[in-house]
TIPA-788554 format. One record per residue: residue in one letter; x, y, z of N, C-alpha, C, O, CB in turn. Coordinates in steps of 0.1 Angstrom, whole numbers, plus 5000, padded with zeros to 4 digits. Last residue first. Glycine has a CB too. Layout:
! TIPA-788554
AXYZXYZXYZXYZXYZ ...
//
This chain:
! TIPA-788554
E502229714038501029774032500829914039499929984035499729694034 Y504129554049504529644038503429724032503529804023505229574027 D503029374065503829474071504329584061504729684065505129414078 Q501629194049500929294056501729404062501329524063500129234068 G503028994036502929124029502229234038502329344034502129104017 D503528754047502228774042501928904036500928934031501228744053 F506128524047505828664046504428684040504128624029506828734036 S508528334060507128334058506628484058506728554069506428254070 E511228354065510828354051509328364049508828394038511428234044 D513028534088511828454087511328464072511028574068510728504097 G515128694094515328604084514128514081514228414074516528524086 S514328714128515128764118515328654107515628544110516528814123 Q510928654137512328624138513028684126512528694115512528474138 R508528894148508928794139510428774140511128864145508528824124 N506629114159507228994166507528874157506928774158506228954177 I505129344153505129224144505629104150505228994146505929264131 F503429634160504029514166503929404156502829374151503329474179 K504029954144503229844148504029724152505129704148502229804137 P504630204127504630184142503630074147502630104152504230324149 H506330074099505130124105505230114120505930024125503830064099 Y508829974092508130054083506930124088506530234083507729974071 K509929784109510829884104510129994096510730094093511929824096 S507829674137508129694122509129804120509229904127506829734115 Y509129524166508329624159508829644145510029634142508429764167 V510729294170509529314178508629414171507429394170509829364192 I512429044158512129184153510729214160509729164155512029194137 I514728854175513328884174513229034169513729124175512628864187 Q517228624165516928764169515428794166514928754155517828854160 E517728374156516928384168516728524173516028544183517628304179 K519428424134518028384131517128384144515928384142518028244125 Y521628664129521128584139519728544138518828634139521428644153 L522128844108523028734111522528624120522928514119524328794117 G519228914088520128934098521028814100520728704095519428974111 H516229064073517328974073518329004084518229114090518128984059 Y514129234070514129154082515229044081515028944088512829094085 G515529524054514429434057514629364070515229414080514229344046 S517329704046517829574048516729474051516929354052518929564058 L516129954047516129884034516629744035516529664026516829954024 M516530054073515230044068515229944056514329854055514630174063 Y519330054076518429984086517129954080516529844081518330064099 S520230214055520530064055519629994065519229884062522030044059 I519330464064518830404051519030254051518130174047519530474039 S520730494088519230494088518730434075517730354076518730634090 I523430484079522930384088521430384088520830274087523430424102 A523530714062523730584056523230474065522630374061525230554054 I523030924080522230904068522330764063521330694061522631004057 L525030904099523630894103522730864091521830774092523131014110 I527330964083527130834090525730804094525230694092528030824102 Y526831224075526931114065526730984071526030894066528231124058 P526931354101525731364092525731254082524631184079525631494085 V529631284111528431234117527231244107526431144106528131314129 G532331324106531431284095530131234099529431154092532131174087 E533331404131533531494119532531454108531931544102534931484114 F533531274155532231324151532231414138531231474135531731414162 G535230954155535031084160533731134154532831064149536131174156 F535630684148535930784138535730934143536131024136535130774126 L534930514169536030484160536530594152537730614149535630364151 E532830644182534030604190535230574181536330594185533730474198 F530930684162531430804170532730764177533730844178530430844181 G530530424153531030524144531630644152532730694149529930574135 I529330314176530630254171531330364162532530384163530430124163 L527030464176527930474187529330424183530330484186527430404199 M525730364152526130504154527130524164528130604162524830594157 S525330094160526130124148526630274149527830304146525330104135 A523630114181524930064184525930104172527030134174524929914186 I521430204166521930284177523430244180524330324181521130284190 P520830004147521230134143521930214154522830284151520030204137 C520929684142521229764154521729904151522929934151522229694163 N520829474125519629544128519729634141518829644148518429444130 T523029334115522729324129521329384133520829354144523829374138 V523329404089523329254092523029234107522629124111524729204090 G523029684088522129594080522129454084521129384084522529604066 C525129774104523729794108522729704101521829644107523329944106 F527229694088527129634101525629654106525129564112528029704111 L526729864067526629724065526429654078525729554079527829674057 A527230114079525930084073525729934071524629884073525830164060 L529930094087528830104097527530074092526630014098528830254103 M531230074062531429974073530329974083529829874087532830014079 G530330304049529930174044530130064055529229974056530630134032 T531730504064530230504063529730364059528730314065529730614054 A534430434058533930434072532330424073531830354081534330564079 A534330454030534730334037534230324051533630224055536330314037 C533530724026532630614022533030474028532130394031532630604007 L535830854036534530874043533530764039532830704048533931004038 S537730754018537930734032536530744039536230664048538930834037 P536830843993536830703996536930674011536430574016537930633988 S534831123988535931073996535830923999534930884006535931154009 I533431073955533331133969534331063978534630943975531831113975 G533030953930533731083931533431153945533231273945533331173921 F532030703925531130813925531730953928531031043930530030783935 V534330533926533430533914532530653914532330713903532530403915 H535430583951536230603939535330613927535530703918537230493937 G533330513968533830653968534630683956534530793950534730673980 F533030243963531930333960532430473959532130553949530830323970 L535430143974535130133959534130233955534230293945534729983956 C534830204001536030263994535830253979536130353972537330183998 G532630034005532530184006533630253999533430353992532430224020 F533829784003532829823993532629973993532530033983531529753996 T535529804026536129784012535129824001535529873991536629644010 A533529834046534629934044535229924030535430024024535729914055 G531929604044531329734042532429844039532229934031530629774055 T533829394048533029404036532529544034532629594022531929304037 F534829464074535729454063534929474050535329554041536429314063 F532429434089533129564089534029574076534029664069533929584102 A532029164085531029254080531629394079531329464070529829254089 P534329054098534229044083533129134077533229184066533828894080 V533529144124534629204118534629184103534929274095536029154124 I531228964127531129114128532329184121532029274113531129144143 E531128694127530828754115531028904115530928974105529528724110 G533428454144532328544143532228624129533128614121532428644154 G534828214153535328354154534228454153534128544162536328374143 K535427884139534827984148535528124148536628134143534827924163 Y534327634116535427714122534727834130533627864127536427774112 G532427514101532527474116533627554123533827534135532727334117 A531727594076532427464077532627424092533027304095533727464070 A530827844079529827744076530427604077529727504079529227764062 L533227994082532327974093531327864091530927784101531528104096 T534527964056535227934069534127894080534227794086536028044074 L532828044036533427904036534027864049534027744052534427904025 A532228304046531228204045531728064044531227974051530328234032 T534828414043534228414056533028304056532928224066533628544060 L535228394015536028324024535528314038535628204044537428394025 L533028564006533128424002534028344011533628234016533728413988 M533628814018532328754020532428604017531928514025531228814012 K536128864006536028844021534728774024534628694033536128984028 L535528883979536428783984536328753999536328644003537928813980 L533929113979533428983975534228873980533728773984533328983959 F535729323987534529283996533929153992533429084000533429393994 A537729333967538029283981536829243989536829143996538729393988 Y537629423942536929303944537029253959536629143962537429193935 A539229653941537829673939537029543943535829553947537629703924 P541729673967541329623954539729633953539029623963541729473952 V542229993984542029843984541529803970541029883963541029803995 S542630283997543330203987543230053990543930003998544830243987 G541830464017541430484004542030403993541930433981541630624000 E542030444044543130524038542830554023543330644017544530464039 I540030264047539830404052540930494047540730624047539730404068 A541330044036540130094030539830244034539530324026538930004033 K543330004055543730044041542530104034542630194026544229924033 A541829924077542630044078543030094064543030214061543830024086 I540829684066539829794070540629924071540130024066539129764083 M543129544064542529584052541429694054541229774046541829464045 E543729494091544629574083544029624070544229734066545929494080 T541629334099541629474104542629554096542429674094541929474119 G541129054094541329154083541229304087540829384079540229134073 A541028814107539928904108539929014097538929054092540028974122 G542128544085542028614098540928714098539928704090543328684101 N542628634050542628534061542628614074543028724075543828444060 Y543028824032541628794034541528684045540428644048540928744022 D545728854027545028964032543628934037543029004045544929074022 Y547428684016546828634028546028754035545628744046547928594038 T547328613980547628703992546928644004545828584003547228853989 G546328473959547728503959548128603970549228663969548128573946 I544028353951544028493952545428543952545728653947543328543965 L544728083952544228143939544328293939544728353929542828093937 L545428053978546428033968546028093955546828153948546727883966 T542828093989543928183993545128173982545628273979544528144007 M541327883978541028023975542128113978542428203970539728063983 G542727663990542627683976542327823971542927873962541627583970 I542127714017543527704013543527733997544327813993544127574016 V539327694017540027824021541427824016541927934011539927844036 L539127424009538527534001539127664004539527743995537027534002 F540227294031540927284018540427394008541127444000540627144012 G538427364051539827404052540527404039541227494035540527314062 G536127244041536127384043537527444044537927544038535327434055 A536926974044536627034031536627184031537227244022535226984026 M537226954072538326934063538126994049539027064044538626784062 A534527004080535627094084536827084075537527184072535927064099 R533326784067532926924064534027024068534327114060531526954071 I534426574081534726584066534426734062535126784053533926484058 Y533226624106534726624104535126644090536026714087535326494110 A530526604101531026734105532626734104533126844100530726754120 N529026464072529826434084530626564088531226634080530926324082 K528026554048527126534060527926524073527426564083526326404057 F528526744024529426694034528626674047528526764055530626784037 F526626834006527726754001528626694011529326594009528526843992 K524626974022524226884011525326784007525126674004523826963999 S526027124040525127024045524726924034524526804037523827094051 Y527527294023528227194031527227084036527626964036528827264043 F525227444013526227374004526927264012527027144007527227473998 L524127564035523327464028524227384018524027264017522327534019 G526327724043525827624052525027514045525227404047524927684063 A526427894020527527814023527127694033527627584031528727894029 G523928024024524127944012525327844014525227734010524428024000 K524328174047523328074047523527974035523427854037521928134045 L526428344039526528254050525528144050525928024053526428334063 F525128474017526328394015526628294026526928184024527528494014 L523028594030522728484021523928404018523828284016522128544008 C524428794044523728694052523428574043523428464048522428754057 F525328944021526328884031525628774039526228664041526728994041 V522929024010523828934002524828864012525028744011524629003991 V522129204029521329084027522128984019522028864023520129124018 S524229384027524029324040523129194038523429094044523429414050 L523729484001524929404003524829324017525329214018526229484003 G521429634005521429523996522629423999522429303999521429563982 A522629824022521429754027521329624018521129514024520129834026 C524529934006524929864018523829774023524029664028525529954028 F522930073987523829963983524229873995524229753993525030013975 I521730264004520930163997521730043992521329933994520230233984 G524030404012523230334022522330224016522130124021522330434030 L524830513988525730413995524930334005525130214006526830494001 L522630683984522830573975523730463981523530343979523430623961 V523130854005521930784005522030663996521630553999520730874000 I525530963995525630874007524230804009524330684014525830964020 K524531103973525530993971525630903983525730783982526931053968 A523031293986522331193977523331083975522830963974522031263964 S525031433999524031364007523331253999523131144003523031464013 N526231553977527031463986526031373994526331253996528031533995 L524031713968524631613960525431513968525231393966525631673949 F523531883990522531803985523131683977522731573979521531873977 T526431884013525631944002524531843998524531724002526431983990 L528731924035527431864035526531934025526032044028526731864049 E532031894022530931974027529631904026529431834016530932114020 P533931584028533431704020532331784027531831734038532831644007 I536831484044535331484045534831604038535231724041534931494061 G539531374042538831444030537331444032536631414022539131374018 H539631084062540331194054539431254044538631174037541631134048 I539130964094538630984081539231104074539431214080537031004082 M541030754114540830894110540330894096540930844087542130974112 F540430514140540730544126540430694124539730764132539930464116 A541230274165540830414162541330444148542430404143541530514172 E540730014189540930054175540530204174539630254181540029964166 P542530004221541330014212541630054198542630124196540330104219 N545029784232544729914227543529914219543429834210545929974220 I545829614259544929594248544429734243543529784249543729494251 G547129644283547929664271547129644258547729634247549129584271 M545829634306546529514303547229524289547929434285545529394302 N544429874305545529854315546329734313547529724317544929854329 V542529794287543429904283544729894293545829904288542830044284 A541029604301541729564289542829664286543929634282540829544278 F540029764322540829654325541729614313542929594314540029534330 R538429944307539629994314540529884318541729904318539130074327 N536529754297537329834288538629884295539729874290536529944282 A535329664321536129564312537029644302538129594300535129484304 V534129894330535129824338536029734329537229734331534429744349 I532329954309533430054313534529984320535730004318532830164321 S530729724309531429764297532629864300533729844295530429834288 S529629734335530529614331531329654319532529614317529729494329 F528129964333529229964342530129844339531429864340528729944356 V526229904312527030024312528330014320529430034316526330154316 C525029664321525729674309526629794308527829774303524729684297 P523829744347524929634346525629644333526829614333524229504347 V522129954337523129974347524229864346525429904345522529984361 L520429824317521229944314522429964324523529974320520330064314 A518629614320520029584319520929704317522229684316520229484307 A516229734318516629684332518129644332518729634342515729564336 Y515829784292516429884300516829844314517529914321515530004300 H516029624265515829574279516529674288517629654292516429434280 M514229784239515529764246515129714260514229764266516329894247 I512729724207512629754221514029734227514829664222511529664228 G513629684182512429764183512129794198511429894201511229694178 V514829354184514829484176513529554178512429494176515129454162 S516329204210514929224205514929364198514929464204513929214216 I519129184210518329074214516929084208516428984203518229074230 M520329424203520329314193519429204197518929134188521729264192 E520129614224519529644212519329514203518329504196520229744204 M521629504245520229544247519429564235518229534234520129664256 P524129474232523329354236521929384239521029304236523929294249 F524729764226524629654216523829534221522929494214525929614211 I525329934248524029934241523729814233522629764232523830064233 A527929894255526929904266525529884260524629834266527030034273 A529329904231529229784238528129784249527429674251530529744244 A529230184226528530094218528329954224527229894223529230074204 L530930264248529630314246528730224238527630184242529630454239 P533430114244532530094256531130144255530130084260533130154268 T535229974223534130074221533130064233532030004231533430064207 G537129764221537529904226536530014224536830124222538729944220 F536929504214536829604204537129744208537529824200535529594197 V537329364239537929314227538029424216539029434209537129194221 A535829504258537229474261537929444248539129474246537329364270 S533329524247534029644251535529624252536329694247533529704264 F532529264245532629344233533429464235534229504227531229384228 A532529194272533429124263533629214250534729224245532928984259 A530629364284531929364289532929304278534029364276532129284302 S528329284270528829424269530229424273531029494266527929514278 M528129014278528229044264528829184262529729204254526929034257 G527629054306528828984301529129014287530329034283528728844304 S525129174304526229244310527529184306528529264303526129244326 M523628964294523829084286524929174291525729224283522529174285 V523828794316524228744303524528864294525528874288523128654297 L522628944336524128924337524628864324525828894320524328824348 L520028934327520729064328522229054328522929124323520229144339 K519628664331519528714317520228854316520928894307518128724312 R519628644358520728594351520728644336521828654331520628434351 D517128754364518328834367519528784360520428854357518528844382 G515528534356515328664350516528754352517028824343514128734355 E516328314372516528314358516528454352517328484343515528224351 E518028434402516928364395517128394380517928474376515628424400 F521328364414520428454409519228374402519528274396521028554399 K523528244427522228184429521128294425520128304431521928144443 F526128304422525428384432523928354434523228424440525628534428 L526528114402527328104414526728184426526828144437528828154412 R524828204382524528084389525328064402524828014412524927964379 G526128444375524728444380524328324388523728324398523728474369 I528428344365528528434377527128434384527028424396529028574374 T527428224342528028144353528128214366527928164376529428094348 N526528444327525528344332526128254344525428224353525028254321 G529028564322527928634329526928534335526528554347527228734320 I530328364307530828404320529828474328529628454340532028494318 S528528354285528828234293529328274306528828214316529828144285 A528728614275527428564279527628444288526928424298526628524267 G531528624268530928714279529628664284529328674296530728854273 M531628434248532428424260531828504271531628454283533828464258 Q529928544229529628414235530328394248529828334257529928304225 L531228784223529928784228529528654235528928654246528928814217 A533628684212533628754225532328764231532128744243534228894222 A532728574188533328484199533328554212533028494222534728434195 G532128814176531128714178531528614189530728574197530828634165 E534628934174533628994183532428894186531928884197533029124178 R536228824155536528794169535428834178535228784189537828854173 G536028654123536128774132536528734146537028624148534928854132 A537728474097536728494107537028614115538128664115536528364115 S539128254078538628394076537528414085536328384082538328424061 G541928074091540528084087540128224086540628314093539628014098 G544628034097544328124086542828114082542528154070545028084075 F545527914120545727844108545127914096545027854085545127704109 L544928094140546228044139546527994125547528014119546527944150 H542128124138542928234134544428194132545128244123542928344144 T541227874148540827924134541728034129542128024118539427974135 I542327864173542727764163542427814149543227804140542127624166 I540928074185542428084184542927984173543828024166543028054198 T538327964184538728084176540228104175540628144164538128214183 A538627744201538227724187538527844179539027834167536727694186 A539227864226540127774220539827764205540827764197540127634226 F536828024230538128084231539127994223539828044214538628094246 I534827834229534827934218536228004218536728044207533728034219 L535527704254535427634241535527724229536327704220534127554240 P535527884275536827824271536727754257537727754250537227734281 A532627944271533628044271535027984267535628034258533728114285 M531027714274531027784261532227884260532827894250529727864259 Y530827594298531927554290532027634277533027614269531827404287 A528527694309529827754314530927714305531927784303530127704328 P525827754286526627674294527927734298528527824291526927544287 V522927924289524227944283525227864291525527904303524528104283 D519827744283520827804292522127824284522327764274521027714304 Q516427754274517827744269518727814279518427924283518027804255 D513627804273514227674279515627654274515927534271513327564276 K513528064262513027954255513627824260514127744252513227964240 G514128334269513428244278512828124272511828074276512428314285 H515628514255514228514252513428414261512228414261513928484238 V518128444264517528564269516028574266515328634274518228684263 A518428204250518428204264517828324270517028324280519928184270 T518328284223517328194228517228194243516128194249517628044223 M520728444222519328494220518228414226517328464232519128514204 I522628244227522428354237521028414235520328444245523528454235 I522428084205522028024218521828134229521028114238523127924222 N523328244185521928224186521428164199520328184204521428134174 T526028234185525428344192523928324193523328384202525728474184 G526027884181526728004181526028114190525528084200527028054167 K524927634179524127744175524827874175524227974171522827744184 D526327324169526627454176525727564171525727584159528027494176 Q525627014174525227124165525327254172524427294180523727094159 R526726874194526726814181526326914170526826904159525726694180 V528426894223527826984213527926924199528926914193528427124214 G529826754242528526714240527726804230526526794229527726714253 C532526804244531626884253530126854251529326914257531827034251 L533426654223533826614237532926684247532726634258535226634239 H532526814202531826684204532226634218531326574225532326584194 Y534227034204532827054206532126914209531226914217532227114194 L536626904198536426974211535026994214534526964225537227104211 L536226814172536426714183536126774197535526714205537826654182 I536027054158534826964159535026864170534026834177534626894145 I538727134163537627214167536327134169535627134179537327334158 V540226934150540326954164539227034170538727004181541727034167 I539426974123539126844130539226864145538326814152540026734125 G540527224119539027214119538627084125537627074133538527214104 G543227174119542627254130541127244131540527244141543027404128 A543327034096543626964108543027034120542526984129545126934110 P542827244077541927124079542127044091541127004098542127034067 L545127414083543727454086542727334087541927334096543227554076 F547627374076547227294087545727324091545227274101548127304100 Y548327564058548127424053547627324064547227214061549327374047 L548927784072547627784065547327634061546127594061547627874053 L551527774080550527724089549127714083548327644088550427824101 F553127894061552727754059551727704069551227594067554027674059 P553728154071552528134062552127994060550927964057552728204049 Y554928264097555028134091553728104083552828034088555128024103 E554428534103555828484102555928354095556928324088556428484116 G551628524104552328614094553828574092554328584081552228764099 R551228354124550728314111551428404100551728354089549228324109 L552128514145552828384142552428344128553328294121552428284152 M550328724145551728754142552428624138553328624129552428814154 T548128574153548128644140549528674136549828664124547228774141 V548828484178548728384167548628444153549028394143547428294169 K548928734191550128654190550028554179550928534171550428574203 K546328824190547328904184548628824182549228834171547729024193 L545028624204544628644190545828724183546128694171543328724188 C546128654229546328534222546128554207546828504198545528414227 F545028904235546428894235546828764227547728774219547028874250 S542228854235542828954225544328934224544928944213542529094230 F542128664256541728634243542328724232542828674222540128634242 A542928824278543728714274543428664260544328624252543528594284 S540829004277542129054275543128944271543928954262542629124287 S538728824283538728884270540128944267540528944255537628994269 F539328764310539228664300539328714286540028654278537928584302 A539229024321540428944322540428834311541428814304540628884336 G536629104315537729184310539029104310539829114301537829304319 V535128914330535128914315536228994309536828954299533728964310 G535929004356536028864351536128854336537028784331534928784357 V535329284356536729234358536929094353537929064346536929234374 G532629274349533529354341534929304343535729294333533429504344 T531529134370531429074357532429144347533129084339530029094351 L532029314391532629174391532629114377533629054373531729084401 G530629534383532029544385532729404384533729384378532329614398 A528029424382528629474370530129484371530829454362527929614367 M527729364409527729254400528329294386529029224380526329194398 F527829624420528729524424528829414414530029374410528329464438 L525629734407526929794406528029694409529029684403527029924414 W523629574417523929564402525229634400525929594390522829624394 L523529644444523829504440524229494426525229424422522529424442 A523029914443524229874448524629734444525729704441524229884463 C520329904432521429964425522829924429523629894421521230124426 T519129774454519129714441520229764432520929694425517829724433 K519429964474519929834476520129764462521129694460519029754485 L518030184463519430194465520130054467521230034462519630274478 N515430064462516130114449517630124451518330084443515530254445 Y514930014489514929904479515729944467516529874461513529864476 Y515030274499515930174504516130064494517230014491515530124518 I512830384486514130444484515230344488516230324481514330574491 K510830224497511030224482512430274479513130224471510030314475 R511030294524511230154520511530144505512430074500510030074523 L510330564522511630534526512030384522513130354518511830554541 Y507630544514508630604505510030574509510930544500508430754504 R506630424537506530354525507530414514508130334507505130364519 E507130624556507830494557507830424544508730354541507230414569 G505330824546506730854547507630724548508630704541507130934559 I502930694550503330734536504830754536505530714527502530854532 E502930664578502930544570503430574555504130504549501530484569 R502730934585503930864589504030734580505130694576503930824604 M500130994576501331064570502630984573503530974564501331204576 
//
């Protein structure tokens, strides 16, 4: 009896010790990543204001592209895998997340936004957080498996600090790495680092995004059917979004073999498109246009222009990420849908934004949490409907080719295939 009691006490001691360790590491990661991400957000805000005051900075975009490629080459990076390198590292495929990734993606994203590249910021934040988390793990001599938890913890902290959605940030890395399962061992470090980083950023003056949906209609069969249709359209549009990025990459690879020439060509194409459009609304992240979409007033073609400019920017070697452009695309398309089908454009913009994000990331839970944090709970039924439809009908496409789809979207079965895998035998659809 005494031995049994001692055994249970040892287990309790081990659990408490492990919990205390991860609380400490999560707090440390949250502070470190929160500080770095707050500086990142502050710099992004300043360069965006600077570009607004001096529009001629756009003409220096090709030169900025050359600087970005040079910085990566100086660090020994000839072919940047972006967020995919994090996926590969967590999956344990003999890949590490280098310490230089954080300052490198920081500088490259600031350059991209300063000179008017059409890119986001959360993708860059994920890479920064992963790099810092892995570096902390190395400094404390953690073994490889535990460093993976710190990588995800860092990603949560960065996403939370930059975008201001700690609930979604806590879940997003655990969900995005392997679709169909979650790495619940990372729950404590991800939750606590997300909260710590968010509070750090708020105290540093980085205010979280928040929107209000106007004119939410009564939940009826007809309105629900319209939102189902919106979810179907957003699923298809999410595939188109991914194909735009892939197609732009193939275009540049075919016609511009040299990375420096590719960056210059991409810069000139973005300049030309911007002059042709006649507005700077599609340069940078585009959060102002998202707000306008939720107010119910954006051009009908806005979603197409943002997809095109984002693809031309990122495929040329500029940095920032695809997440905010995906929000932009979904919100502006949703606004158009609302006007065409006679249902609140504001509601459809918010719903479309989340549905398209779900389609490109394959992360329905994180999408729902983002919706709750950004828009509150008033339009929850519509948001849930659109996200669930988009998740199923977007298939196995996604932004990150190293993302593993562990379980089928259509049947309760194990498939273990990569996102965007073109080899298809049809068995999963039978």
